[in-house]
BALOBA-1460 file (C-alpha; in Angstrom, 3 decimals):
// residues 228
<rec num="1" residu="m" x="202.919" y="102.300" z="75.148"/>
<rec num="2" residu="i" x="201.660" y="102.025" z="78.319"/>
<rec num="3" residu="p" x="198.260" y="100.022" z="79.039"/>
<rec num="4" residu="s" x="195.487" y="103.320" z="80.137"/>
<rec num="5" residu="t" x="193.577" y="101.559" z="82.151"/>
<rec num="6" residu="l" x="194.100" y="102.878" z="86.113"/>
<rec num="7" residu="g" x="196.052" y="101.132" z="88.807"/>
<rec num="8" residu="p" x="198.559" y="98.847" z="88.838"/>
<rec num="9" residu="h" x="198.766" y="95.552" z="85.900"/>
<rec num="10" residu="t" x="199.458" y="92.348" z="87.603"/>
<rec num="11" residu="v" x="202.060" y="89.580" z="85.408"/>
<rec num="12" residu="q" x="201.902" y="85.439" z="86.335"/>
<rec num="13" residu="l" x="205.323" y="85.028" z="85.935"/>
<rec num="14" residu="v" x="205.662" y="81.076" z="85.966"/>
<rec num="15" residu="e" x="209.775" y="80.658" z="86.053"/>
<rec num="16" residu="s" x="211.058" y="76.857" z="88.431"/>
<rec num="17" residu="d" x="214.016" y="78.270" z="89.012"/>
<rec num="18" residu="d" x="213.626" y="80.661" z="92.290"/>
<rec num="19" residu="r" x="216.881" y="82.678" z="91.993"/>
<rec num="20" residu="e" x="215.788" y="83.438" z="87.993"/>
<rec num="21" residu="r" x="211.947" y="83.717" z="88.864"/>
<rec num="22" residu="h" x="212.943" y="86.870" z="92.293"/>
<rec num="23" residu="a" x="215.495" y="88.098" z="89.390"/>
<rec num="24" residu="l" x="212.287" y="88.649" z="86.668"/>
<rec num="25" residu="q" x="209.672" y="89.630" z="89.164"/>
<rec num="26" residu="l" x="212.386" y="92.875" z="90.854"/>
<rec num="27" residu="l" x="212.875" y="93.239" z="86.733"/>
<rec num="28" residu="l" x="209.004" y="93.568" z="86.506"/>
<rec num="29" residu="e" x="208.155" y="95.391" z="89.497"/>
<rec num="30" residu="s" x="210.839" y="98.141" z="88.679"/>
<rec num="31" residu="v" x="208.532" y="99.375" z="86.356"/>
<rec num="32" residu="g" x="205.427" y="98.814" z="88.171"/>
<rec num="33" residu="l" x="204.383" y="96.050" z="87.857"/>
<rec num="34" residu="r" x="202.596" y="93.675" z="90.043"/>
<rec num="35" residu="v" x="203.888" y="90.376" z="89.894"/>
<rec num="36" residu="e" x="202.509" y="87.129" z="90.799"/>
<rec num="37" residu="g" x="205.488" y="84.276" z="90.974"/>
<rec num="38" residu="f" x="204.719" y="80.447" z="90.463"/>
<rec num="39" residu="a" x="207.275" y="77.312" z="89.680"/>
<rec num="40" residu="s" x="205.310" y="75.809" z="87.704"/>
<rec num="41" residu="l" x="201.558" y="76.544" z="85.807"/>
<rec num="42" residu="t" x="199.284" y="73.791" z="87.731"/>
<rec num="43" residu="e" x="200.390" y="76.536" z="90.800"/>
<rec num="44" residu="r" x="199.391" y="79.723" z="89.281"/>
<rec num="45" residu="r" x="195.433" y="81.022" z="89.636"/>
<rec num="46" residu="s" x="193.504" y="80.926" z="86.158"/>
<rec num="47" residu="g" x="192.981" y="83.773" z="84.414"/>
<rec num="48" residu="s" x="194.402" y="86.130" z="87.493"/>
<rec num="49" residu="g" x="196.214" y="87.867" z="85.657"/>
<rec num="50" residu="e" x="196.262" y="90.087" z="82.601"/>
<rec num="51" residu="c" x="199.867" y="88.802" z="80.984"/>
<rec num="52" residu="l" x="201.946" y="85.429" z="81.538"/>
<rec num="53" residu="l" x="205.088" y="85.848" z="81.251"/>
<rec num="54" residu="w" x="205.796" y="81.934" z="81.157"/>
<rec num="55" residu="s" x="208.974" y="79.935" z="81.160"/>
<rec num="56" residu="v" x="209.276" y="76.341" z="78.832"/>
<rec num="57" residu="d" x="213.367" y="75.830" z="78.861"/>
<rec num="58" residu="g" x="213.990" y="72.094" z="78.846"/>
<rec num="59" residu="s" x="211.070" y="70.374" z="77.864"/>
<rec num="60" residu="g" x="208.280" y="72.126" z="79.238"/>
<rec num="61" residu="p" x="205.163" y="70.846" z="80.680"/>
<rec num="62" residu="g" x="202.778" y="68.792" z="78.990"/>
<rec num="63" residu="g" x="199.160" y="66.718" z="78.531"/>
<rec num="64" residu="e" x="196.322" y="68.462" z="80.600"/>
<rec num="65" residu="e" x="198.393" y="70.865" z="82.106"/>
<rec num="66" residu="l" x="199.408" y="72.238" z="78.569"/>
<rec num="67" residu="d" x="195.977" y="71.921" z="76.759"/>
<rec num="68" residu="e" x="194.096" y="74.116" z="79.247"/>
<rec num="69" residu="l" x="196.628" y="76.641" z="78.643"/>
<rec num="70" residu="l" x="196.746" y="76.702" z="75.077"/>
<rec num="71" residu="s" x="192.471" y="76.779" z="75.538"/>
<rec num="72" residu="e" x="193.138" y="80.071" z="77.766"/>
<rec num="73" residu="i" x="195.521" y="81.666" z="74.941"/>
<rec num="74" residu="a" x="193.155" y="80.513" z="72.320"/>
<rec num="75" residu="e" x="190.167" y="82.164" z="74.563"/>
<rec num="76" residu="g" x="192.191" y="85.745" z="74.521"/>
<rec num="77" residu="a" x="194.864" y="85.242" z="77.125"/>
<rec num="78" residu="s" x="197.760" y="86.545" z="76.631"/>
<rec num="79" residu="v" x="200.971" y="84.688" z="77.242"/>
<rec num="80" residu="i" x="204.880" y="85.337" z="76.597"/>
<rec num="81" residu="l" x="207.314" y="82.926" z="75.940"/>
<rec num="82" residu="l" x="210.872" y="82.771" z="77.307"/>
<rec num="83" residu="g" x="213.626" y="81.013" z="77.251"/>
<rec num="84" residu="c" x="217.211" y="79.868" z="76.056"/>
<rec num="85" residu="a" x="216.334" y="77.512" z="73.933"/>
<rec num="86" residu="p" x="212.613" y="76.429" z="74.056"/>
<rec num="87" residu="p" x="210.821" y="73.532" z="72.849"/>
<rec num="88" residu="i" x="209.737" y="74.607" z="68.570"/>
<rec num="89" residu="p" x="207.173" y="71.897" z="69.762"/>
<rec num="90" residu="l" x="205.897" y="73.619" z="72.633"/>
<rec num="91" residu="v" x="206.464" y="77.178" z="70.500"/>
<rec num="92" residu="v" x="204.598" y="76.168" z="67.546"/>
<rec num="93" residu="r" x="201.592" y="75.481" z="69.641"/>
<rec num="94" residu="a" x="201.590" y="77.760" z="71.605"/>
<rec num="95" residu="l" x="201.989" y="80.650" z="68.418"/>
<rec num="96" residu="k" x="199.535" y="78.253" z="66.569"/>
<rec num="97" residu="a" x="196.752" y="79.295" z="69.578"/>
<rec num="98" residu="g" x="197.756" y="82.877" z="69.978"/>
<rec num="99" residu="a" x="200.283" y="83.849" z="72.614"/>
<rec num="100" residu="v" x="202.009" y="87.046" z="71.937"/>
<rec num="101" residu="d" x="205.734" y="86.938" z="71.675"/>
<rec num="102" residu="v" x="208.480" y="84.668" z="72.301"/>
<rec num="103" residu="l" x="211.156" y="86.375" z="74.218"/>
<rec num="104" residu="c" x="215.175" y="84.732" z="74.536"/>
<rec num="105" residu="k" x="217.194" y="84.788" z="78.166"/>
<rec num="106" residu="p" x="218.224" y="86.456" z="79.342"/>
<rec num="107" residu="v" x="216.285" y="89.155" z="78.828"/>
<rec num="108" residu="g" x="216.917" y="93.284" z="79.229"/>
<rec num="109" residu="l" x="214.769" y="95.367" z="80.973"/>
<rec num="110" residu="r" x="213.572" y="97.486" z="78.101"/>
<rec num="111" residu="e" x="212.828" y="94.305" z="75.827"/>
<rec num="112" residu="l" x="211.170" y="92.841" z="79.017"/>
<rec num="113" residu="r" x="208.936" y="95.424" z="79.805"/>
<rec num="114" residu="r" x="207.877" y="96.550" z="75.405"/>
<rec num="115" residu="a" x="206.899" y="93.199" z="75.884"/>
<rec num="116" residu="v" x="204.802" y="92.772" z="79.065"/>
<rec num="117" residu="f" x="203.203" y="96.485" z="77.790"/>
<rec num="118" residu="e" x="202.310" y="95.394" z="74.777"/>
<rec num="119" residu="a" x="200.818" y="92.022" z="75.776"/>
<rec num="120" residu="i" x="198.846" y="93.383" z="78.545"/>
<rec num="121" residu="e" x="197.301" y="96.269" z="75.569"/>
<rec num="122" residu="r" x="196.709" y="93.781" z="73.073"/>
<rec num="123" residu="g" x="195.116" y="91.522" z="75.781"/>
<rec num="124" residu="d" x="192.703" y="94.727" z="76.531"/>
<rec num="125" residu="a" x="192.152" y="95.047" z="72.757"/>
<rec num="126" residu="e" x="191.389" y="91.178" z="71.957"/>
<rec num="127" residu="r" x="189.070" y="91.312" z="75.020"/>
<rec num="128" residu="q" x="187.082" y="94.039" z="73.767"/>
<rec num="129" residu="r" x="187.192" y="92.760" z="70.126"/>
<rec num="130" residu="r" x="185.985" y="89.907" z="71.228"/>
<rec num="131" residu="r" x="183.166" y="90.878" z="73.529"/>
<rec num="132" residu="r" x="181.766" y="93.103" z="70.145"/>
<rec num="133" residu="i" x="182.304" y="90.106" z="67.752"/>
<rec num="134" residu="d" x="180.464" y="87.749" z="70.383"/>
<rec num="135" residu="e" x="177.913" y="90.908" z="70.514"/>
<rec num="136" residu="l" x="177.391" y="90.433" z="66.734"/>
<rec num="137" residu="q" x="176.952" y="86.625" z="66.347"/>
<rec num="138" residu="h" x="174.308" y="86.954" z="68.928"/>
<rec num="139" residu="r" x="173.282" y="89.374" z="66.687"/>
<rec num="140" residu="l" x="172.505" y="87.098" z="63.640"/>
<rec num="141" residu="e" x="171.706" y="83.968" z="65.560"/>
<rec num="142" residu="r" x="168.541" y="85.792" z="66.151"/>
<rec num="143" residu="l" x="167.472" y="85.502" z="62.379"/>
<rec num="144" residu="t" x="165.350" y="83.053" z="61.102"/>
<rec num="145" residu="a" x="166.742" y="80.966" z="58.047"/>
<rec num="146" residu="r" x="164.762" y="82.136" z="55.306"/>
<rec num="147" residu="e" x="166.154" y="85.959" z="56.588"/>
<rec num="148" residu="q" x="170.235" y="84.569" z="57.057"/>
<rec num="149" residu="e" x="169.750" y="83.461" z="52.998"/>
<rec num="150" residu="v" x="168.451" y="87.322" z="52.578"/>
<rec num="151" residu="f" x="171.438" y="89.012" z="54.762"/>
<rec num="152" residu="q" x="173.700" y="86.580" z="52.393"/>
<rec num="153" residu="r" x="172.532" y="87.725" z="49.407"/>
<rec num="154" residu="l" x="172.074" y="91.235" z="50.795"/>
<rec num="155" residu="i" x="175.645" y="92.047" z="51.913"/>
<rec num="156" residu="t" x="177.059" y="90.682" z="48.569"/>
<rec num="157" residu="g" x="175.141" y="93.664" z="46.897"/>
<rec num="158" residu="e" x="172.528" y="92.071" z="45.344"/>
<rec num="159" residu="l" x="169.225" y="93.725" z="44.738"/>
<rec num="160" residu="n" x="166.049" y="92.987" z="46.582"/>
<rec num="161" residu="k" x="164.891" y="91.901" z="42.936"/>
<rec num="162" residu="q" x="167.934" y="89.847" z="42.552"/>
<rec num="163" residu="v" x="167.396" y="88.353" z="45.930"/>
<rec num="164" residu="a" x="163.101" y="87.654" z="45.881"/>
<rec num="165" residu="a" x="164.116" y="86.036" z="41.757"/>
<rec num="166" residu="e" x="166.899" y="83.477" z="43.578"/>
<rec num="167" residu="l" x="164.570" y="82.296" z="46.642"/>
<rec num="168" residu="g" x="161.547" y="82.331" z="44.744"/>
<rec num="169" residu="i" x="159.378" y="85.280" z="46.913"/>
<rec num="170" residu="t" x="158.854" y="88.542" z="45.882"/>
<rec num="171" residu="e" x="160.747" y="92.038" z="46.265"/>
<rec num="172" residu="r" x="157.739" y="92.661" z="49.104"/>
<rec num="173" residu="t" x="158.707" y="90.048" z="51.141"/>
<rec num="174" residu="v" x="162.181" y="90.848" z="50.369"/>
<rec num="175" residu="k" x="161.917" y="94.118" z="51.930"/>
<rec num="176" residu="a" x="159.990" y="92.664" z="54.763"/>
<rec num="177" residu="h" x="162.990" y="90.084" z="55.291"/>
<rec num="178" residu="r" x="165.079" y="93.021" z="55.083"/>
<rec num="179" residu="a" x="163.769" y="95.856" z="57.707"/>
<rec num="180" residu="s" x="163.381" y="92.381" z="60.557"/>
<rec num="181" residu="i" x="167.234" y="91.871" z="59.891"/>
<rec num="182" residu="l" x="168.407" y="95.801" z="60.391"/>
<rec num="183" residu="r" x="165.898" y="95.612" z="63.123"/>
<rec num="184" residu="k" x="167.347" y="91.937" z="64.794"/>
<rec num="185" residu="v" x="171.233" y="93.473" z="64.126"/>
<rec num="186" residu="a" x="170.551" y="96.078" z="65.355"/>
<rec num="187" residu="v" x="171.291" y="98.595" z="62.844"/>
<rec num="188" residu="t" x="170.392" y="101.304" z="60.766"/>
<rec num="189" residu="s" x="171.440" y="100.661" z="57.504"/>
<rec num="190" residu="m" x="172.477" y="98.820" z="54.600"/>
<rec num="191" residu="a" x="175.871" y="100.279" z="55.064"/>
<rec num="192" residu="e" x="176.519" y="99.623" z="58.831"/>
<rec num="193" residu="l" x="175.147" y="95.573" z="57.955"/>
<rec num="194" residu="v" x="178.111" y="95.620" z="55.544"/>
<rec num="195" residu="r" x="180.492" y="96.726" z="58.165"/>
<rec num="196" residu="l" x="179.434" y="94.023" z="60.416"/>
<rec num="197" residu="a" x="179.519" y="91.130" z="57.468"/>
<rec num="198" residu="t" x="183.304" y="92.202" z="56.877"/>
<rec num="199" residu="t" x="184.221" y="92.183" z="61.009"/>
<rec num="200" residu="l" x="183.591" y="88.998" z="60.909"/>
<rec num="201" residu="e" x="184.799" y="87.816" z="57.864"/>
<rec num="202" residu="v" x="188.052" y="89.241" z="58.814"/>
<rec num="203" residu="c" x="188.242" y="87.964" z="62.245"/>
<rec num="204" residu="s" x="187.820" y="84.136" z="60.800"/>
<rec num="205" residu="q" x="190.396" y="84.889" z="57.905"/>
<rec num="206" residu="e" x="192.527" y="85.203" z="61.113"/>
<rec num="207" residu="r" x="192.127" y="82.599" z="62.864"/>
<rec num="208" residu="t" x="192.376" y="80.885" z="58.920"/>
<rec num="209" residu="e" x="196.137" y="82.901" z="58.613"/>
<rec num="210" residu="r" x="196.904" y="82.230" z="62.021"/>
<rec num="211" residu="a" x="196.343" y="78.252" z="61.926"/>
<rec num="212" residu="s" x="198.030" y="78.699" z="59.102"/>
<rec num="213" residu="i" x="201.478" y="80.110" z="59.566"/>
<rec num="214" residu="a" x="201.546" y="77.753" z="62.764"/>
<rec num="215" residu="w" x="200.911" y="74.467" z="60.483"/>
<rec num="216" residu="r" x="204.002" y="75.962" z="58.521"/>
<rec num="217" residu="l" x="205.952" y="75.814" z="60.954"/>
<rec num="218" residu="e" x="205.438" y="72.909" z="62.400"/>
<rec num="219" residu="s" x="205.540" y="71.192" z="58.845"/>
<rec num="220" residu="a" x="209.481" y="72.675" z="58.644"/>
<rec num="221" residu="h" x="210.107" y="71.447" z="61.771"/>
<rec num="222" residu="e" x="209.764" y="68.232" z="61.380"/>
<rec num="223" residu="s" x="211.237" y="68.237" z="57.950"/>
<rec num="224" residu="a" x="214.141" y="69.209" z="60.107"/>
<rec num="225" residu="s" x="214.223" y="66.696" z="62.107"/>
<rec num="226" residu="l" x="213.601" y="64.164" z="59.699"/>
<rec num="227" residu="s" x="216.595" y="65.080" z="57.870"/>
<rec num="228" residu="a" x="219.042" y="65.951" z="60.788"/>
């Protein structure tokens, strides 16, 4: 699916080989994309593109340069790795941070087009989701410590009298806290409050699962290296 945002989308292409960079740039431009080509990561302007196509053959970058890019990925940057034999540790770190895809050279136009447009679309969706999550978290930060205690119990389905008994307060006080929570979080019902909490929990689980997958990949690579 092609993202619906009007105007050409910008792809940053990092490829050290001039000939390969030129060929990839022509492919990308043939499907209506604007391309910014760079010979290395240090030349690129951070955050100026909607997708980064990063050639990682050989040893790949390291140090602060790589850490900065991985931080960008973790913050929602859409990155596609491209290579004949990309370094496994680097790929693992990138996937752990949230890189979108890994493509093998030589890559055809159809596969390249699919990956890039999916990355752009995913990036758009991820940025929207992050804005929504940040707003939800900001609202929850407005709750007092006692309201946080009441909130955690209400979203599990506990009744007002159960919450009151557990916290040693009256039901009237629980109802007052409940009304304050709904107002501060900007929802009108407990159902909306539960959906909000579920959304935040799902996001937390996704981060944990992604880290777990990357850890298994890294462990498998280390085991293979030791047995070689």
